[in-house]
N, CA, C and O atoms as a GROMACS GRO file, in nm:
protein
  628
    1MET      N    1   0.086  -0.118   0.000
    1MET     CA    2   0.000   0.000   0.000
    1MET      C    3   0.090   0.123   0.000
    1MET      O    4   0.177   0.137   0.085
    2SER      N    5   0.068   0.212  -0.094
    2SER     CA    6   0.149   0.333  -0.100
    2SER      C    7   0.109   0.427   0.014
    2SER      O    8   0.001   0.415   0.071
    3ASP      N    9   0.199   0.521   0.044
    3ASP     CA   10   0.171   0.616   0.153
    3ASP      C   11   0.048   0.700   0.124
    3ASP      O   12  -0.021   0.743   0.217
    4ILE      N   13   0.020   0.724  -0.004
    4ILE     CA   14  -0.096   0.805  -0.041
    4ILE      C   15  -0.227   0.740   0.002
    4ILE      O   16  -0.323   0.810   0.035
    5ASN      N   17  -0.233   0.606   0.001
    5ASN     CA   18  -0.356   0.535   0.034
    5ASN      C   19  -0.367   0.492   0.180
    5ASN      O   20  -0.469   0.437   0.221
    6ARG      N   21  -0.263   0.517   0.258
    6ARG     CA   22  -0.267   0.478   0.399
    6ARG      C   23  -0.360   0.571   0.477
    6ARG      O   24  -0.368   0.691   0.450
    7PRO      N   25  -0.430   0.513   0.573
    7PRO     CA   26  -0.514   0.599   0.659
    7PRO      C   27  -0.424   0.700   0.733
    7PRO      O   28  -0.313   0.667   0.773
    8ARG      N   29  -0.475   0.822   0.749
    8ARG     CA   30  -0.398   0.925   0.819
    8ARG      C   31  -0.485   0.996   0.920
    8ARG      O   32  -0.602   1.025   0.895
    9LEU      N   33  -0.425   1.023   1.033
    9LEU     CA   34  -0.491   1.094   1.142
    9LEU      C   35  -0.403   1.213   1.176
    9LEU      O   36  -0.289   1.197   1.220
   10THR      N   37  -0.455   1.333   1.157
   10THR     CA   38  -0.377   1.454   1.180
   10THR      C   39  -0.451   1.543   1.280
   10THR      O   40  -0.560   1.592   1.252
   11PRO      N   41  -0.390   1.564   1.399
   11PRO     CA   42  -0.454   1.655   1.494
   11PRO      C   43  -0.440   1.799   1.444
   11PRO      O   44  -0.332   1.842   1.405
   12LYS      N   45  -0.551   1.873   1.445
   12LYS     CA   46  -0.550   2.013   1.403
   12LYS      C   47  -0.556   2.107   1.523
   12LYS      O   48  -0.500   2.217   1.519
   13LYS      N   49  -0.625   2.064   1.628
   13LYS     CA   50  -0.638   2.146   1.750
   13LYS      C   51  -0.674   2.053   1.864
   13LYS      O   52  -0.762   1.968   1.850
   14ILE      N   53  -0.608   2.070   1.978
   14ILE     CA   54  -0.642   1.995   2.099
   14ILE      C   55  -0.673   2.098   2.207
   14ILE      O   56  -0.598   2.193   2.227
   15TYR      N   57  -0.786   2.076   2.277
   15TYR     CA   58  -0.831   2.177   2.372
   15TYR      C   59  -0.913   2.112   2.484
   15TYR      O   60  -0.968   2.003   2.468
   16LEU      N   61  -0.920   2.183   2.594
   16LEU     CA   62  -1.002   2.142   2.707
   16LEU      C   63  -1.142   2.194   2.683
   16LEU      O   64  -1.164   2.315   2.677
   17LYS      N   65  -1.239   2.103   2.669
   17LYS     CA   66  -1.377   2.143   2.641
   17LYS      C   67  -1.453   2.173   2.770
   17LYS      O   68  -1.536   2.264   2.775
   18ASP      N   69  -1.425   2.095   2.875
   18ASP     CA   70  -1.495   2.115   3.002
   18ASP      C   71  -1.417   2.045   3.112
   18ASP      O   72  -1.354   1.941   3.088
   19ALA      N   73  -1.420   2.100   3.231
   19ALA     CA   74  -1.356   2.037   3.346
   19ALA      C   75  -1.430   2.078   3.472
   19ALA      O   76  -1.476   2.192   3.485
   20SER      N   77  -1.442   1.983   3.565
   20SER     CA   78  -1.503   2.018   3.693
   20SER      C   79  -1.441   1.934   3.803
   20SER      O   80  -1.396   1.821   3.782
   21PHE      N   81  -1.440   1.993   3.921
   21PHE     CA   82  -1.389   1.925   4.040
   21PHE      C   83  -1.483   1.959   4.155
   21PHE      O   84  -1.518   2.075   4.175
   22GLU      N   85  -1.523   1.856   4.230
   22GLU     CA   86  -1.610   1.875   4.344
   22GLU      C   87  -1.554   1.797   4.463
   22GLU      O   88  -1.509   1.683   4.448
   23SER      N   89  -1.556   1.858   4.578
   23SER     CA   90  -1.517   1.790   4.702
   23SER      C   91  -1.624   1.823   4.807
   23SER      O   92  -1.605   1.911   4.891
   24PRO      N   93  -1.735   1.750   4.800
   24PRO     CA   94  -1.850   1.784   4.886
   24PRO      C   95  -1.822   1.768   5.035
   24PRO      O   96  -1.891   1.830   5.117
   25GLY      N   97  -1.725   1.688   5.073
   25GLY     CA   98  -1.699   1.665   5.214
   25GLY      C   99  -1.592   1.755   5.273
   25GLY      O  100  -1.551   1.735   5.387
   26SER      N  101  -1.547   1.854   5.197
   26SER     CA  102  -1.442   1.944   5.247
   26SER      C  103  -1.502   2.039   5.350
   26SER      O  104  -1.618   2.078   5.334
   27PRO      N  105  -1.432   2.077   5.450
   27PRO     CA  106  -1.296   2.041   5.484
   27PRO      C  107  -1.284   1.915   5.570
   27PRO      O  108  -1.173   1.870   5.599
   28GLY      N  109  -1.396   1.859   5.612
   28GLY     CA  110  -1.392   1.743   5.702
   28GLY      C  111  -1.315   1.625   5.647
   28GLY      O  112  -1.254   1.550   5.722
   29VAL      N  113  -1.318   1.607   5.515
   29VAL     CA  114  -1.249   1.494   5.454
   29VAL      C  115  -1.098   1.501   5.478
   29VAL      O  116  -1.031   1.398   5.476
   30PHE      N  117  -1.045   1.620   5.501
   30PHE     CA  118  -0.901   1.634   5.524
   30PHE      C  119  -0.862   1.603   5.668
   30PHE      O  120  -0.744   1.587   5.698
   31GLN      N  121  -0.960   1.595   5.758
   31GLN     CA  122  -0.930   1.567   5.898
   31GLN      C  123  -0.923   1.417   5.926
   31GLN      O  124  -0.879   1.376   6.034
   32GLN      N  125  -0.965   1.336   5.830
   32GLN     CA  126  -0.962   1.192   5.848
   32GLN      C  127  -0.819   1.141   5.829
   32GLN      O  128  -0.738   1.202   5.760
   33THR      N  129  -0.791   1.028   5.893
   33THR     CA  130  -0.658   0.970   5.876
   33THR      C  131  -0.640   0.925   5.732
   33THR      O  132  -0.737   0.893   5.664
   34ALA      N  133  -0.517   0.922   5.687
   34ALA     CA  134  -0.486   0.886   5.548
   34ALA      C  135  -0.525   0.742   5.520
   34ALA      O  136  -0.471   0.649   5.580
   35VAL      N  137  -0.616   0.725   5.430
   35VAL     CA  138  -0.660   0.593   5.385
   35VAL      C  139  -0.674   0.603   5.233
   35VAL      O  140  -0.722   0.703   5.181
   36ASN      N  141  -0.632   0.499   5.165
   36ASN     CA  142  -0.648   0.500   5.020
   36ASN      C  143  -0.796   0.493   4.985
   36ASN      O  144  -0.865   0.401   5.028
   37PRO      N  145  -0.843   0.588   4.906
   37PRO     CA  146  -0.986   0.586   4.870
   37PRO      C  147  -1.013   0.482   4.762
   37PRO      O  148  -0.922   0.436   4.692
   38ASP      N  149  -1.139   0.446   4.750
   38ASP     CA  150  -1.184   0.365   4.637
   38ASP      C  151  -1.208   0.462   4.522
   38ASP      O  152  -1.276   0.563   4.539
   39ILE      N  153  -1.153   0.431   4.406
   39ILE     CA  154  -1.168   0.520   4.291
   39ILE      C  155  -1.240   0.446   4.180
   39ILE      O  156  -1.197   0.340   4.135
   40GLU      N  157  -1.350   0.505   4.136
   40GLU     CA  158  -1.424   0.451   4.023
   40GLU      C  159  -1.398   0.543   3.904
   40GLU      O  160  -1.416   0.664   3.914
   41MET      N  161  -1.356   0.484   3.794
   41MET     CA  162  -1.322   0.562   3.676
   41MET      C  163  -1.410   0.519   3.559
   41MET      O  164  -1.428   0.400   3.533
   42ASN      N  165  -1.465   0.617   3.489
   42ASN     CA  166  -1.545   0.592   3.369
   42ASN      C  167  -1.490   0.678   3.256
   42ASN      O  168  -1.447   0.792   3.278
   43LEU      N  169  -1.493   0.622   3.136
   43LEU     CA  170  -1.454   0.703   3.022
   43LEU      C  171  -1.551   0.682   2.908
   43LEU      O  172  -1.614   0.577   2.894
   44ASP      N  173  -1.561   0.786   2.826
   44ASP     CA  174  -1.651   0.784   2.712
   44ASP      C  175  -1.585   0.858   2.598
   44ASP      O  176  -1.512   0.955   2.618
   45ILE      N  177  -1.611   0.811   2.477
   45ILE     CA  178  -1.556   0.874   2.358
   45ILE      C  179  -1.673   0.909   2.267
   45ILE      O  180  -1.757   0.825   2.236
   46SER      N  181  -1.678   1.035   2.226
   46SER     CA  182  -1.782   1.076   2.132
   46SER      C  183  -1.716   1.152   2.018
   46SER      O  184  -1.606   1.207   2.032
   47SER      N  185  -1.785   1.154   1.905
   47SER     CA  186  -1.730   1.225   1.789
   47SER      C  187  -1.842   1.288   1.708
   47SER      O  188  -1.956   1.241   1.707
   48THR      N  189  -1.805   1.395   1.641
   48THR     CA  190  -1.899   1.466   1.555
   48THR      C  191  -1.824   1.513   1.431
   48THR      O  192  -1.718   1.575   1.441
   49ALA      N  193  -1.878   1.482   1.314
   49ALA     CA  194  -1.822   1.536   1.191
   49ALA      C  195  -1.849   1.686   1.190
   49ALA      O  196  -1.961   1.729   1.219
   50ILE      N  197  -1.749   1.765   1.156
   50ILE     CA  198  -1.768   1.911   1.159
   50ILE      C  199  -1.754   1.975   1.021
   50ILE      O  200  -1.746   2.097   1.010
   51ASP      N  201  -1.751   1.893   0.917
   51ASP     CA  202  -1.751   1.945   0.781
   51ASP      C  203  -1.840   1.857   0.694
   51ASP      O  204  -1.875   1.745   0.732
   52ASP      N  205  -1.875   1.907   0.578
   52ASP     CA  206  -1.965   1.833   0.490
   52ASP      C  207  -1.898   1.715   0.422
   52ASP      O  208  -1.965   1.622   0.378
   53ASP      N  209  -1.764   1.717   0.411
   53ASP     CA  210  -1.691   1.610   0.343
   53ASP      C  211  -1.662   1.490   0.434
   53ASP      O  212  -1.620   1.386   0.385
   54GLY      N  213  -1.684   1.504   0.566
   54GLY     CA  214  -1.656   1.396   0.658
   54GLY      C  215  -1.508   1.370   0.676
   54GLY      O  216  -1.467   1.256   0.702
   55ARG      N  217  -1.427   1.474   0.664
   55ARG     CA  218  -1.283   1.459   0.685
   55ARG      C  219  -1.240   1.514   0.821
   55ARG      O  220  -1.140   1.470   0.877
   56PHE      N  221  -1.315   1.611   0.874
   56PHE     CA  222  -1.277   1.673   1.000
   56PHE      C  223  -1.378   1.636   1.108
   56PHE      O  224  -1.499   1.644   1.088
   57PHE      N  225  -1.324   1.594   1.221
   57PHE     CA  226  -1.408   1.548   1.333
   57PHE      C  227  -1.362   1.611   1.462
   57PHE      O  228  -1.243   1.630   1.487
   58GLU      N  229  -1.462   1.645   1.546
   58GLU     CA  230  -1.431   1.677   1.684
   58GLU      C  231  -1.448   1.546   1.760
   58GLU      O  232  -1.553   1.482   1.753
   59VAL      N  233  -1.344   1.508   1.833
   59VAL     CA  234  -1.349   1.388   1.916
   59VAL      C  235  -1.331   1.433   2.061
   59VAL      O  236  -1.242   1.512   2.092
   60VAL      N  237  -1.418   1.382   2.148
   60VAL     CA  238  -1.415   1.421   2.289
   60VAL      C  239  -1.392   1.296   2.374
   60VAL      O  240  -1.468   1.199   2.365
   61LEU      N  241  -1.288   1.301   2.455
   61LEU     CA  242  -1.259   1.196   2.553
   61LEU      C  243  -1.305   1.249   2.688
   61LEU      O  244  -1.250   1.347   2.739
   62GLN      N  245  -1.405   1.184   2.746
   62GLN     CA  246  -1.455   1.225   2.877
   62GLN      C  247  -1.410   1.123   2.980
   62GLN      O  248  -1.435   1.003   2.966
   63ILE      N  249  -1.344   1.171   3.084
   63ILE     CA  250  -1.302   1.085   3.195
   63ILE      C  251  -1.364   1.140   3.323
   63ILE      O  252  -1.351   1.259   3.354
   64THR      N  253  -1.431   1.052   3.396
   64THR     CA  254  -1.491   1.088   3.524
   64THR      C  255  -1.433   0.995   3.629
   64THR      O  256  -1.438   0.873   3.615
   65ALA      N  257  -1.380   1.053   3.734
   65ALA     CA  258  -1.325   0.973   3.844
   65ALA      C  259  -1.392   1.018   3.974
   65ALA      O  260  -1.400   1.137   4.005
   66THR      N  261  -1.438   0.920   4.050
   66THR     CA  262  -1.503   0.945   4.178
   66THR      C  263  -1.425   0.872   4.286
   66THR      O  264  -1.403   0.752   4.277
   67ALA      N  265  -1.383   0.946   4.388
   67ALA     CA  266  -1.310   0.887   4.500
   67ALA      C  267  -1.401   0.884   4.622
   67ALA      O  268  -1.459   0.986   4.660
   68THR      N  269  -1.415   0.765   4.682
   68THR     CA  270  -1.496   0.750   4.802
   68THR      C  271  -1.416   0.677   4.909
   68THR      O  272  -1.322   0.603   4.881
   69ARG      N  273  -1.457   0.702   5.032
   69ARG     CA  274  -1.398   0.631   5.146
   69ARG      C  275  -1.511   0.599   5.241
   69ARG      O  276  -1.583   0.688   5.285
   70ASP      N  277  -1.526   0.472   5.272
   70ASP     CA  278  -1.634   0.426   5.360
   70ASP      C  279  -1.770   0.475   5.310
   70ASP      O  280  -1.857   0.511   5.390
   71GLY      N  281  -1.789   0.475   5.180
   71GLY     CA  282  -1.916   0.513   5.120
   71GLY      C  283  -1.938   0.663   5.107
   71GLY      O  284  -2.037   0.706   5.048
   72ALA      N  285  -1.848   0.743   5.162
   72ALA     CA  286  -1.863   0.889   5.154
   72ALA      C  287  -1.776   0.944   5.041
   72ALA      O  288  -1.662   0.901   5.022
   73SER      N  289  -1.832   1.039   4.968
   73SER     CA  290  -1.760   1.098   4.856
   73SER      C  291  -1.648   1.189   4.905
   73SER      O  292  -1.670   1.278   4.987
   74MET      N  293  -1.528   1.164   4.853
   74MET     CA  294  -1.414   1.252   4.882
   74MET      C  295  -1.404   1.359   4.774
   74MET      O  296  -1.395   1.479   4.803
   75PHE      N  297  -1.405   1.313   4.648
   75PHE     CA  298  -1.404   1.408   4.538
   75PHE      C  299  -1.456   1.342   4.412
   75PHE      O  300  -1.459   1.220   4.398
   76LEU      N  301  -1.496   1.428   4.320
   76LEU     CA  302  -1.536   1.386   4.186
   76LEU      C  303  -1.468   1.481   4.089
   76LEU      O  304  -1.476   1.603   4.104
   77VAL      N  305  -1.400   1.426   3.989
   77VAL     CA  306  -1.335   1.508   3.888
   77VAL      C  307  -1.380   1.458   3.751
   77VAL      O  308  -1.386   1.338   3.725
   78GLU      N  309  -1.412   1.554   3.664
   78GLU     CA  310  -1.456   1.519   3.529
   78GLU      C  311  -1.386   1.611   3.430
   78GLU      O  312  -1.384   1.733   3.447
   79VAL      N  313  -1.329   1.550   3.329
   79VAL     CA  314  -1.259   1.626   3.225
   79VAL      C  315  -1.311   1.581   3.090
   79VAL      O  316  -1.324   1.461   3.062
   80ARG      N  317  -1.340   1.678   3.006
   80ARG     CA  318  -1.377   1.651   2.865
   80ARG      C  319  -1.268   1.714   2.780
   80ARG      O  320  -1.270   1.834   2.752
   81GLN      N  321  -1.174   1.630   2.738
   81GLN     CA  322  -1.062   1.673   2.655
   81GLN      C  323  -1.100   1.650   2.510
   81GLN      O  324  -1.144   1.540   2.474
   82ALA      N  325  -1.085   1.751   2.427
   82ALA     CA  326  -1.133   1.741   2.290
   82ALA      C  327  -1.023   1.775   2.190
   82ALA      O  328  -0.919   1.832   2.225
   83GLY      N  329  -1.049   1.738   2.067
   83GLY     CA  330  -0.958   1.772   1.959
   83GLY      C  331  -1.032   1.773   1.828
   83GLY      O  332  -1.133   1.706   1.810
   84VAL      N  333  -0.978   1.851   1.736
   84VAL     CA  334  -1.025   1.849   1.598
   84VAL      C  335  -0.919   1.772   1.520
   84VAL      O  336  -0.800   1.804   1.525
   85PHE      N  337  -0.965   1.671   1.448
   85PHE     CA  338  -0.875   1.583   1.375
   85PHE      C  339  -0.917   1.575   1.229
   85PHE      O  340  -1.035   1.570   1.197
   86GLU      N  341  -0.817   1.574   1.143
   86GLU     CA  342  -0.843   1.545   1.002
   86GLU      C  343  -0.817   1.396   0.984
   86GLU      O  344  -0.711   1.345   1.020
   87ILE      N  345  -0.914   1.328   0.928
   87ILE     CA  346  -0.904   1.183   0.912
   87ILE      C  347  -0.920   1.148   0.765
   87ILE      O  348  -1.020   1.181   0.701
   88LYS      N  349  -0.818   1.080   0.714
   88LYS     CA  350  -0.823   1.030   0.576
   88LYS      C  351  -0.818   0.878   0.586
   88LYS      O  352  -0.721   0.821   0.634
   89ALA      N  353  -0.924   0.815   0.541
   89ALA     CA  354  -0.934   0.669   0.550
   89ALA      C  355  -0.992   0.614   0.421
   89ALA      O  356  -1.060   0.685   0.347
   90ASN      N  357  -0.964   0.487   0.396
   90ASN     CA  358  -1.012   0.423   0.274
   90ASN      C  359  -1.157   0.378   0.286
   90ASN      O  360  -1.225   0.361   0.185
   91ASP      N  361  -1.204   0.358   0.410
   91ASP     CA  362  -1.342   0.313   0.428
   91ASP      C  363  -1.390   0.355   0.567
   91ASP      O  364  -1.312   0.403   0.649
   92ASP      N  365  -1.519   0.335   0.592
   92ASP     CA  366  -1.578   0.375   0.720
   92ASP      C  367  -1.520   0.299   0.838
   92ASP      O  368  -1.509   0.354   0.947
   93ASN      N  369  -1.483   0.172   0.818
   93ASN     CA  370  -1.425   0.093   0.926
   93ASN      C  371  -1.292   0.153   0.971
   93ASN      O  372  -1.268   0.166   1.091
   94GLN      N  373  -1.206   0.188   0.877
   94GLN     CA  374  -1.078   0.252   0.912
   94GLN      C  375  -1.102   0.384   0.984
   94GLN      O  376  -1.034   0.416   1.082
   95LYS      N  377  -1.198   0.461   0.935
   95LYS     CA  378  -1.229   0.590   0.995
   95LYS      C  379  -1.275   0.571   1.140
   95LYS      O  380  -1.234   0.644   1.230
   96GLU      N  381  -1.362   0.472   1.162
   96GLU     CA  382  -1.412   0.444   1.298
   96GLU      C  383  -1.298   0.403   1.391
   96GLU      O  384  -1.295   0.445   1.507
   97LEU      N  385  -1.206   0.321   1.342
   97LEU     CA  386  -1.091   0.281   1.424
   97LEU      C  387  -1.005   0.400   1.463
   97LEU      O  388  -0.960   0.410   1.577
   98LEU      N  389  -0.982   0.491   1.370
   98LEU     CA  390  -0.903   0.610   1.401
   98LEU      C  391  -0.973   0.698   1.503
   98LEU      O  392  -0.910   0.754   1.593
   99ILE      N  393  -1.105   0.712   1.489
   99ILE     CA  394  -1.182   0.795   1.582
   99ILE      C  395  -1.187   0.732   1.721
   99ILE      O  396  -1.169   0.803   1.821
  100GLN      N  397  -1.210   0.602   1.730
  100GLN     CA  398  -1.230   0.536   1.859
  100GLN      C  399  -1.099   0.494   1.928
  100GLN      O  400  -1.097   0.474   2.049
  101ILE      N  401  -0.991   0.482   1.852
  101ILE     CA  402  -0.865   0.436   1.911
  101ILE      C  403  -0.754   0.540   1.899
  101ILE      O  404  -0.692   0.578   1.998
  102GLY      N  405  -0.730   0.588   1.776
  102GLY     CA  406  -0.620   0.681   1.753
  102GLY      C  407  -0.639   0.816   1.820
  102GLY      O  408  -0.548   0.866   1.886
  103CYS      N  409  -0.756   0.875   1.802
  103CYS     CA  410  -0.781   1.009   1.860
  103CYS      C  411  -0.776   1.007   2.013
  103CYS      O  412  -0.707   1.091   2.071
  104PRO      N  413  -0.847   0.915   2.080
  104PRO     CA  414  -0.838   0.914   2.227
  104PRO      C  415  -0.696   0.890   2.278
  104PRO      O  416  -0.657   0.942   2.382
  105HIS      N  417  -0.621   0.810   2.203
  105HIS     CA  418  -0.481   0.786   2.241
  105HIS      C  419  -0.403   0.918   2.243
  105HIS      O  420  -0.318   0.938   2.330
  106MET      N  421  -0.431   1.006   2.148
  106MET     CA  422  -0.364   1.137   2.145
  106MET      C  423  -0.417   1.230   2.254
  106MET      O  424  -0.342   1.314   2.305
  107LEU      N  425  -0.544   1.217   2.288
  107LEU     CA  426  -0.605   1.307   2.387
  107LEU      C  427  -0.573   1.270   2.532
  107LEU      O  428  -0.571   1.356   2.619
  108LEU      N  429  -0.547   1.142   2.557
  108LEU     CA  430  -0.528   1.095   2.694
  108LEU      C  431  -0.420   1.169   2.773
  108LEU      O  432  -0.445   1.205   2.888
  109PRO      N  433  -0.302   1.195   2.718
  109PRO     CA  434  -0.201   1.265   2.800
  109PRO      C  435  -0.247   1.403   2.848
  109PRO      O  436  -0.212   1.446   2.958
  110PHE      N  437  -0.324   1.472   2.765
  110PHE     CA  438  -0.376   1.604   2.804
  110PHE      C  439  -0.480   1.590   2.915
  110PHE      O  440  -0.479   1.668   3.010
  111ALA      N  441  -0.569   1.492   2.902
  111ALA     CA  442  -0.670   1.468   3.005
  111ALA      C  443  -0.604   1.424   3.135
  111ALA      O  444  -0.645   1.467   3.243
  112ARG      N  445  -0.503   1.339   3.124
  112ARG     CA  446  -0.431   1.290   3.243
  112ARG      C  447  -0.369   1.407   3.319
  112ARG      O  448  -0.379   1.412   3.442
  113GLU      N  449  -0.307   1.499   3.249
  113GLU     CA  450  -0.243   1.614   3.314
  113GLU      C  451  -0.348   1.702   3.381
  113GLU      O  452  -0.325   1.751   3.492
  114GLU      N  453  -0.460   1.723   3.316
  114GLU     CA  454  -0.564   1.809   3.372
  114GLU      C  455  -0.624   1.748   3.499
  114GLU      O  456  -0.648   1.818   3.597
  115ILE      N  457  -0.647   1.618   3.496
  115ILE     CA  458  -0.701   1.549   3.615
  115ILE      C  459  -0.602   1.557   3.730
  115ILE      O  460  -0.641   1.588   3.843
  116ALA      N  461  -0.475   1.530   3.704
  116ALA     CA  462  -0.373   1.538   3.809
  116ALA      C  463  -0.369   1.678   3.869
  116ALA      O  464  -0.358   1.693   3.991
  117SER      N  465  -0.378   1.779   3.785
  117SER     CA  466  -0.374   1.918   3.833
  117SER      C  467  -0.496   1.952   3.917
  117SER      O  468  -0.483   2.010   4.025
  118LEU      N  469  -0.615   1.916   3.869
  118LEU     CA  470  -0.738   1.948   3.943
  118LEU      C  471  -0.742   1.879   4.079
  118LEU      O  472  -0.778   1.941   4.179
  119VAL      N  473  -0.705   1.752   4.083
  119VAL     CA  474  -0.708   1.678   4.210
  119VAL      C  475  -0.607   1.737   4.308
  119VAL      O  476  -0.637   1.751   4.427
  120SER      N  477  -0.488   1.772   4.259
  120SER     CA  478  -0.387   1.834   4.347
  120SER      C  479  -0.433   1.969   4.398
  120SER      O  480  -0.415   2.001   4.516
  121LYS      N  481  -0.493   2.050   4.311
  121LYS     CA  482  -0.543   2.181   4.353
  121LYS      C  483  -0.658   2.167   4.452
  121LYS      O  484  -0.684   2.258   4.530
  122GLY      N  485  -0.727   2.052   4.449
  122GLY     CA  486  -0.835   2.026   4.544
  122GLY      C  487  -0.784   1.982   4.680
  122GLY      O  488  -0.864   1.957   4.770
  123GLY      N  489  -0.652   1.972   4.694
  123GLY     CA  490  -0.594   1.938   4.824
  123GLY      C  491  -0.567   1.790   4.845
  123GLY      O  492  -0.535   1.748   4.957
  124PHE      N  493  -0.580   1.711   4.741
  124PHE     CA  494  -0.559   1.566   4.751
  124PHE      C  495  -0.427   1.528   4.686
  124PHE      O  496  -0.374   1.602   4.604
  125PRO      N  497  -0.373   1.411   4.722
  125PRO     CA  498  -0.251   1.365   4.655
  125PRO      C  499  -0.276   1.351   4.505
  125PRO      O  500  -0.387   1.319   4.461
  126GLN      N  501  -0.173   1.375   4.428
  126GLN     CA  502  -0.184   1.368   4.283
  126GLN      C  503  -0.243   1.235   4.238
  126GLN      O  504  -0.206   1.129   4.288
  127MET      N  505  -0.334   1.242   4.144
  127MET     CA  506  -0.396   1.121   4.089
  127MET      C  507  -0.343   1.101   3.948
  127MET      O  508  -0.358   1.187   3.862
  128LEU      N  509  -0.282   0.987   3.927
  128LEU     CA  510  -0.225   0.958   3.796
  128LEU      C  511  -0.310   0.853   3.725
  128LEU      O  512  -0.332   0.744   3.778
  129ILE      N  513  -0.355   0.886   3.606
  129ILE     CA  514  -0.434   0.794   3.525
  129ILE      C  515  -0.338   0.701   3.453
  129ILE      O  516  -0.244   0.746   3.387
  130THR      N  517  -0.362   0.572   3.466
  130THR     CA  518  -0.276   0.474   3.397
  130THR      C  519  -0.309   0.473   3.248
  130THR      O  520  -0.418   0.515   3.207
  131PRO      N  521  -0.216   0.425   3.167
  131PRO     CA  522  -0.244   0.416   3.023
  131PRO      C  523  -0.370   0.333   2.997
  131PRO      O  524  -0.402   0.241   3.072
  132VAL      N  525  -0.439   0.368   2.891
  132VAL     CA  526  -0.564   0.301   2.854
  132VAL      C  527  -0.543   0.231   2.720
  132VAL      O  528  -0.490   0.290   2.626
  133ASP      N  529  -0.584   0.107   2.712
  133ASP     CA  530  -0.580   0.032   2.586
  133ASP      C  531  -0.712   0.059   2.514
  133ASP      O  532  -0.810  -0.012   2.533
  134PHE      N  533  -0.712   0.162   2.430
  134PHE     CA  534  -0.835   0.202   2.364
  134PHE      C  535  -0.884   0.098   2.263
  134PHE      O  536  -1.003   0.094   2.231
  135GLU      N  537  -0.795   0.016   2.214
  135GLU     CA  538  -0.839  -0.091   2.123
  135GLU      C  539  -0.927  -0.191   2.199
  135GLU      O  540  -1.030  -0.233   2.148
  136SER      N  541  -0.885  -0.227   2.321
  136SER     CA  542  -0.967  -0.318   2.402
  136SER      C  543  -1.100  -0.254   2.440
  136SER      O  544  -1.204  -0.320   2.440
  137VAL      N  545  -1.097  -0.125   2.472
  137VAL     CA  546  -1.220  -0.052   2.506
  137VAL      C  547  -1.316  -0.055   2.388
  137VAL      O  548  -1.435  -0.078   2.404
  138TYR      N  549  -1.263  -0.033   2.267
  138TYR     CA  550  -1.345  -0.033   2.146
  138TYR      C  551  -1.402  -0.172   2.119
  138TYR      O  552  -1.519  -0.186   2.086
  139ARG      N  553  -1.319  -0.274   2.132
  139ARG     CA  554  -1.366  -0.412   2.108
  139ARG      C  555  -1.476  -0.449   2.207
  139ARG      O  556  -1.575  -0.512   2.170
  140LYS      N  557  -1.458  -0.410   2.333
  140LYS     CA  558  -1.560  -0.438   2.434
  140LYS      C  559  -1.690  -0.366   2.401
  140LYS      O  560  -1.799  -0.423   2.417
  141LYS      N  561  -1.680  -0.242   2.356
  141LYS     CA  562  -1.799  -0.165   2.316
  141LYS      C  563  -1.871  -0.235   2.201
  141LYS      O  564  -1.994  -0.243   2.202
  142LEU      N  565  -1.797  -0.285   2.104
  142LEU     CA  566  -1.858  -0.356   1.991
  142LEU      C  567  -1.927  -0.483   2.038
  142LEU      O  568  -2.037  -0.515   1.992
  143GLU      N  569  -1.864  -0.557   2.130
  143GLU     CA  570  -1.924  -0.680   2.184
  143GLU      C  571  -2.054  -0.648   2.257
  143GLU      O  572  -2.152  -0.721   2.242
  144GLN      N  573  -2.055  -0.540   2.335
  144GLN     CA  574  -2.176  -0.503   2.407
  144GLN      C  575  -2.287  -0.462   2.312
  144GLN      O  576  -2.403  -0.495   2.334
  145GLU      N  577  -2.251  -0.389   2.206
  145GLU     CA  578  -2.352  -0.349   2.107
  145GLU      C  579  -2.407  -0.470   2.035
  145GLU      O  580  -2.527  -0.478   2.009
  146THR      N  581  -2.320  -0.566   2.002
  146THR     CA  582  -2.363  -0.688   1.934
  146THR      C  583  -2.454  -0.770   2.025
  146THR      O  584  -2.557  -0.821   1.982
  147ALA      N  585  -2.414  -0.783   2.152
  147ALA     CA  586  -2.496  -0.857   2.248
  147ALA      C  587  -2.630  -0.788   2.269
  147ALA      O  588  -2.733  -0.854   2.282
  148GLY      N  589  -2.630  -0.656   2.273
  148GLY     CA  590  -2.753  -0.579   2.291
  148GLY      C  591  -2.848  -0.596   2.174
  148GLY      O  592  -2.969  -0.606   2.193
  149SER      N  593  -2.794  -0.599   2.053
  149SER     CA  594  -2.881  -0.615   1.936
  149SER      C  595  -2.932  -0.760   1.925
  149SER      O  596  -3.040  -0.783   1.871
  150ALA      N  597  -2.853  -0.855   1.975
  150ALA     CA  598  -2.897  -0.995   1.974
  150ALA      C  599  -3.009  -1.018   2.075
  150ALA      O  600  -3.096  -1.104   2.056
  151ASP      N  601  -3.007  -0.939   2.184
  151ASP     CA  602  -3.108  -0.954   2.288
  151ASP      C  603  -3.239  -0.884   2.253
  151ASP      O  604  -3.345  -0.918   2.306
  152SER      N  605  -3.231  -0.786   2.162
  152SER     CA  606  -3.353  -0.712   2.129
  152SER      C  607  -3.438  -0.793   2.034
  152SER      O  608  -3.387  -0.872   1.955
  153PRO      N  609  -3.571  -0.774   2.042
  153PRO     CA  610  -3.660  -0.852   1.956
  153PRO      C  611  -3.638  -0.816   1.810
  153PRO      O  612  -3.605  -0.702   1.777
  154ALA      N  613  -3.658  -0.912   1.724
  154ALA     CA  614  -3.642  -0.890   1.580
  154ALA      C  615  -3.751  -0.798   1.529
  154ALA      O  616  -3.864  -0.800   1.577
  155GLU      N  617  -3.714  -0.718   1.433
  155GLU     CA  618  -3.811  -0.625   1.375
  155GLU      C  619  -3.906  -0.700   1.283
  155GLU      O  620  -3.863  -0.783   1.203
  156THR      N  621  -4.032  -0.671   1.294
  156THR     CA  622  -4.131  -0.736   1.206
  156THR      C  623  -4.180  -0.635   1.105
  156THR      O  624  -4.183  -0.515   1.130
  157ARG      N  625  -4.217  -0.687   0.992
  157ARG     CA  626  -4.267  -0.599   0.885
  157ARG      C  627  -4.408  -0.634   0.852
  157ARG      O  628  -4.468  -0.572   0.765
   0.00000   0.00000   0.00000
């Protein structure tokens, strides 16, 4: 395959779309003895074509982390890291792979830094997000969609 026909993913702009930090138990949460909190992490990837040719997409990686201790909320941090990407692909499947795997892979370091900064500014020890295997996340999403469609009743005509 020549370089001209290879799929290409080019970031045009990377930006913070939204960020929030909440610590509903402050300041009392800081008076408790140091205990490692339970952290629940969720991520979501969304995309929107932003041109008529379907070459430019806004991709948003949303990460939400909730820290609790003994059932009480310590903090909640949510970051929506976004980017505008130019995507050149030979077919829709390649385009979907670049959007669901390639783009979030580029966005993750920016989201990771923002989360670490917000949590530290909230008075908690730095929170470091581990690397994410977006290919596995995408495959799992496809399996869930396939299982969901298999469970739904067949359409009648």
